[in-house]
C-alpha positions in Angstrom: -6.8 16.8 15.8 -8.5 15.8 12.6 -10.6 12.6 13.1 -11.2 10.1 10.4 -14.7 10.6 8.9 -17.3 7.9 8.5 -18.2 6.9 5.0 -21.5 5.9 3.4 -22.7 2.6 4.8 -22.3 -0.2 2.3 -24.3 -3.3 1.8 -22.6 -5.8 4.1 -22.8 -9.4 5.1 -21.8 -10.9 8.5 -19.3 -13.7 8.8 -20.2 -16.8 10.8 -20.1 -16.4 14.6 -18.6 -18.7 17.3 -19.1 -19.3 21.0 -16.6 -16.8 22.3 -17.9 -14.1 24.7 -19.2 -11.0 23.0 -16.4 -8.4 23.7 -15.1 -5.6 21.5 -12.0 -7.6 20.8 -13.9 -10.8 19.8 -16.4 -8.8 17.8 -13.6 -7.3 15.7 -12.7 -10.9 14.7 -16.1 -11.2 13.0 -16.0 -8.2 10.6 -18.6 -7.4 8.0 -17.6 -7.8 4.4 -19.1 -6.3 1.3 -21.9 -8.2 -0.4 -21.3 -9.5 -3.9 -23.9 -7.1 -5.3 -22.3 -4.0 -3.8 -18.9 -5.0 -5.0 -20.1 -5.3 -8.6 -22.4 -2.2 -8.7 -23.2 -0.8 -12.2 -21.4 2.5 -11.5 -18.2 0.8 -10.5 -18.3 -1.5 -13.5 -18.8 1.4 -15.8 -15.9 3.3 -14.3 -13.5 0.4 -14.2 -10.9 -0.5 -16.8 -11.6 -4.1 -15.8 -14.2 -5.7 -13.6 -15.4 -9.1 -12.7 -16.9 -10.8 -9.5 -13.5 -10.7 -7.8 -11.5 -7.8 -9.2 -11.9 -4.1 -10.1 -9.1 -2.1 -11.8 -9.6 1.7 -11.9 -7.3 3.7 -14.2 -7.9 7.0 -12.4 -6.2 9.6 -10.2 -6.1 8.0 -6.8 -8.1 10.9 -5.2 -10.9 10.7 -7.8 -11.0 6.9 -7.5 -11.2 6.9 -3.7 -14.0 9.5 -3.9 -15.9 7.2 -6.3 -15.5 4.2 -4.0 -16.7 6.2 -1.0 -19.7 7.4 -2.9 -20.6 3.8 -3.8 -20.2 2.7 -0.2 -17.3 0.4 -0.8 -15.6 -0.9 2.4 -12.2 -2.6 2.1 -11.0 -4.8 4.9 -7.3 -4.4 4.1 -5.6 -1.6 2.3 -2.0 -2.4 1.4 0.1 -0.3 -0.9 3.4 1.2 -1.8 2.9 4.8 -2.8 5.5 6.7 -4.9 8.6 7.5 -2.9 9.7 11.1 -2.7 11.8 12.2 -5.7 12.5 8.7 -6.9 10.4 8.3 -10.1 8.7 10.5 -12.8 5.6 8.5 -13.7 4.6 11.0 -16.4 1.0 11.4 -15.3 -1.0 14.4 -14.3 -1.2 15.3 -10.6 1.4 12.7 -9.8 2.6 12.3 -6.2 6.2 12.3 -5.3 7.7 15.3 -7.1 6.5 18.0 -4.7 9.0 20.9 -4.2 9.4 20.2 -0.5 9.2 16.9 1.4 6.6 18.4 3.8 4.3 18.9 0.9 4.8 15.3 -0.2 3.9 14.1 3.3 0.9 16.3 3.6 -0.4 15.2 0.1 0.2 11.5 1.0 -1.6 11.9 4.3 -4.6 13.5 2.5 -4.8 10.5 0.2 -4.9 8.1 3.1 -7.4 10.2 5.0 -9.6 9.7 1.9 -8.7 6.0 1.9 -10.0 5.9 5.5 -13.5 6.5 4.2 -13.4 3.2 2.3 -11.7 1.2 5.0 -13.9 -0.8 7.3 -13.9 0.5 10.9 -12.0 -2.6 12.0 -9.8 -2.8 9.0 -6.1 -2.2 8.5 -4.0 0.1 6.4 -0.4 -1.0 5.5 1.9 1.5 3.8 5.4 0.6 2.4 7.5 3.7 2.3 11.2 4.4 2.1 13.5 7.3 2.8 15.8 9.5 0.7 18.6 12.0 1.1 18.7 15.6 0.1 21.4 16.2 -2.5 21.5 19.8 -3.5 24.0 19.1 -6.3 21.8 19.9 -9.2 21.2 17.7 -12.3 22.8 14.3 -12.3 25.9 14.1 -14.7 27.3 10.7 -14.0 27.7 8.3 -16.9 27.0 5.3 -14.6 24.1 3.4 -16.3 22.2 2.4 -13.1 22.4 5.9 -11.6 21.3 7.5 -14.9 18.2 5.2 -15.0 17.2 6.4 -11.5 17.9 10.1 -12.1 15.5 12.0 -14.3 16.6 15.6 -14.9 16.5 17.7 -11.7 14.7 15.9 -8.9 13.3 17.9 -6.0 16.1 16.8 -3.7 18.7 18.0 -6.3 17.7 21.6 -5.9 18.9 24.2 -3.3 17.5 23.3 0.1 15.8 25.2 2.9 18.6 25.0 5.4 16.4 23.0 7.8 15.1 19.7 6.6 16.7 20.1 3.2 20.4 20.4 3.5 23.0 18.4 1.5 23.6 14.8 2.8 20.6 15.0 5.1 18.5 11.9 5.5 14.9 13.3 5.3 13.3 10.8 7.7 10.2 10.8 5.5 8.7 7.4 6.7 8.4 8.5 10.4 7.5 12.1 9.6 4.7 10.6 7.5 3.7 8.2 10.4 3.6 11.1 12.8 1.4 13.1 10.4 -0.9 10.1 10.2 -1.1 10.0 14.0 -1.9 13.7 14.1 -4.9 12.9 11.8 -6.3 10.3 14.1 -4.8 7.1 12.9 -3.3 4.5 15.3 0.2 3.3 14.5 0.4 -0.4 15.4 3.9 -1.2 13.9 6.7 0.3 12.0 7.6 -3.1 10.4 11.1 -3.1 8.9 11.7 -4.7 5.5 15.3 -5.8 5.4 16.8 -6.4 2.0 19.5 -9.1 2.1 21.0 -8.1 -1.2 20.3 -4.3 -1.7 21.6 -2.4 -4.7 24.9 -0.9 -3.3 24.9 2.9 -2.7 27.6 4.8 -4.6 28.8 6.6 -1.4 32.0 6.6 0.7 31.0 8.3 4.0 27.9 6.5 5.3 26.4 3.0 5.6 24.6 1.6 2.6 20.8 1.6 3.0 19.2 -1.8 3.1 15.7 -1.3 4.6 12.3 0.2 4.1 9.3 0.5 6.4 5.8 -1.1 6.2 3.6 0.8 8.6 0.5 -0.8 10.0 -2.3 1.8 10.8 -5.7 1.2 12.2 -8.7 3.4 12.8 -9.9 1.9 16.1 -8.5 0.1 19.1 -10.2 -3.2 18.2 -9.6 -4.5 14.6 -9.5 -7.8 12.7 -6.1 -9.5 13.0 -5.6 -13.3 12.5 -2.1 -14.1 13.7 -2.7 -17.8 13.1 -2.6 -17.2 9.4 1.2 -16.4 9.5 2.2 -16.9 13.1 5.2 -18.7 14.6 4.7 -21.8 16.7 6.4 -21.6 20.1 8.1 -24.6 21.9 4.9 -25.0 24.0 2.7 -25.1 20.8 1.1 -21.7 21.1 1.0 -19.4 18.1 3.1 -16.2 18.4 2.5 -13.2 16.1 4.9 -12.6 13.2 8.0 -10.6 13.9 8.2 -6.9 12.9 11.4 -7.4 10.9 10.9 -9.0 7.5 13.9 -10.2 5.5 12.7 -10.3 1.9 14.8 -10.1 -1.3 13.7 -7.3 -3.5 12.5 -8.0 -7.1 15.3 -7.5 -9.5 15.1 -6.3 -13.1 12.4 -4.2 -14.9 10.4 -6.9 -16.6 6.7 -6.3 -16.7 7.1 -2.6 -17.6 7.2 -1.5 -13.9 10.4 -0.1 -12.4 9.5 -0.3 -8.7 7.9 -3.6 -8.1 7.9 -5.5 -4.8 7.7 -9.2 -3.9 4.5 -11.0 -3.2 6.2 -12.0 0.1 6.1 -8.4 1.2 2.2 -8.4 1.2 1.8 -11.9 2.7 1.5 -10.8 6.3 -0.7 -7.7 5.7 -3.1 -9.6 3.4 -3.4 -12.9 5.3 -3.6 -11.4 8.8 -6.1 -8.6 8.2 -8.4 -9.8 5.5 -11.3 -12.1 6.5 -12.8 -14.7 4.1 -14.1 -13.1 0.9 -12.9 -9.8 2.2 -11.8 -6.9 0.0 -8.1 -5.9 -0.5 -7.6 -2.4 -1.9 -4.3 -1.1 -3.3 -4.7 2.6 -4.1 -1.2 2.7 -5.8 -1.4 -0.7 -7.4 1.4 -0.4 -9.9 2.2 -3.8 -11.3 -0.5 -5.4 -9.2 1.6 -7.5 -6.8 -0.8 -7.2 -3.9 -3.9 -7.9 -6.1 -2.4 -11.1 -7.6 -1.4 -12.4 -4.2 -4.8 -11.6 -2.7 -6.7 -13.2 -5.6 -4.6 -16.4 -5.2 -5.8 -16.6 -1.6 -9.5 -16.2 -2.3 -10.0 -12.5 -1.6 -11.6 -9.8 -3.7 -9.5 -7.0 -4.9 -9.6 -3.3 -6.1 -6.6 -1.8 -7.7 -6.1 1.9 -8.6 -3.4 3.5 -10.7 -3.2 6.7 -12.7 -0.9 5.2 -15.3 -2.7 3.2 -18.0 0.3 1.1 -18.8 0.3 -0.3 -15.2 -3.4 -0.9 -15.3 -3.0 -2.9 -18.5 -0.3 -4.9 -16.8 -2.6 -5.6 -13.8 -5.4 -6.7 -16.2 -3.1 -9.0 -18.1 -1.9 -10.7 -14.9 -5.5 -11.1 -13.6 -6.6 -12.7 -16.9 -3.5 -14.9 -16.8 -4.6 -16.3 -13.4 -7.9 -17.3 -14.9 -6.3 -18.7 -18.1 -4.0 -20.9 -16.0 -6.9 -22.1 -13.8 -5.6 -20.6 -10.6 -8.9 -18.8 -10.1 -12.5 -19.8 -10.4 -15.4 -17.4 -10.3 -18.0 -20.2 -9.8 
């Protein structure tokens, strides 16, 4: 089993303590967060497409960016992201993830990225990954004149080619989310939840012999048994007044339209539980596939510091525009 390696020790500051007994579980509720100086190091500022005291945007390949963050001793408290889904988009960037010839290659590549992300995640931090499934087609290039289908199909996708007769056979659901989670387990991660994102109004599948897909997964991974998790931030109040943790089924409407130049955005509501439960005050939220910057904007609004990575310049420009808009509208204050 491959164990998650320890990264360079960053400059950290301790959060205030309380009177609870010193146990591993209680200690995890008082995580260390990066100092302001470490967050704004000269090397990070020079590499960033945008930087201030609360936000860094890196327009780089995710592997190169994570290596840089690890070398600088960055420690995020919460990593929340939605990586490219298998065979769903051509982002037209070098070394892009999601168009591998076989789904096993995609899963391995994705797990490699998150193994690198583990080096910049605090030992008692959390990793949240939104990932969906897809079917193997084997039908060759899309020829339908239907507008929505044509927008989603770009030439010959990996799943349009001839399969391997095992995973990849026509009409096969590839089970990518759980194959990915098992690969992460094999690499030393602990799977805490396979939260289900239920879409109340999904785009209808153009099929006649199966149910229409209306869900995706948001996996919660941790590195150690004890980790920071504040259920009070989003919990449910029972009849007796105690706070119960949030449910693992989230009904959230998907974002419609393609405004903002990004074709696969998700709602801020989808990152609410991950960010609020696993990020301590002034903690750092990292999104290694930041796209339109949904997770960053939500985290900034709630007083956290953020790091966004994306290989596509257009998306980084969008993130930067949104961050600046928050300052212009007075929703953020650096002082």
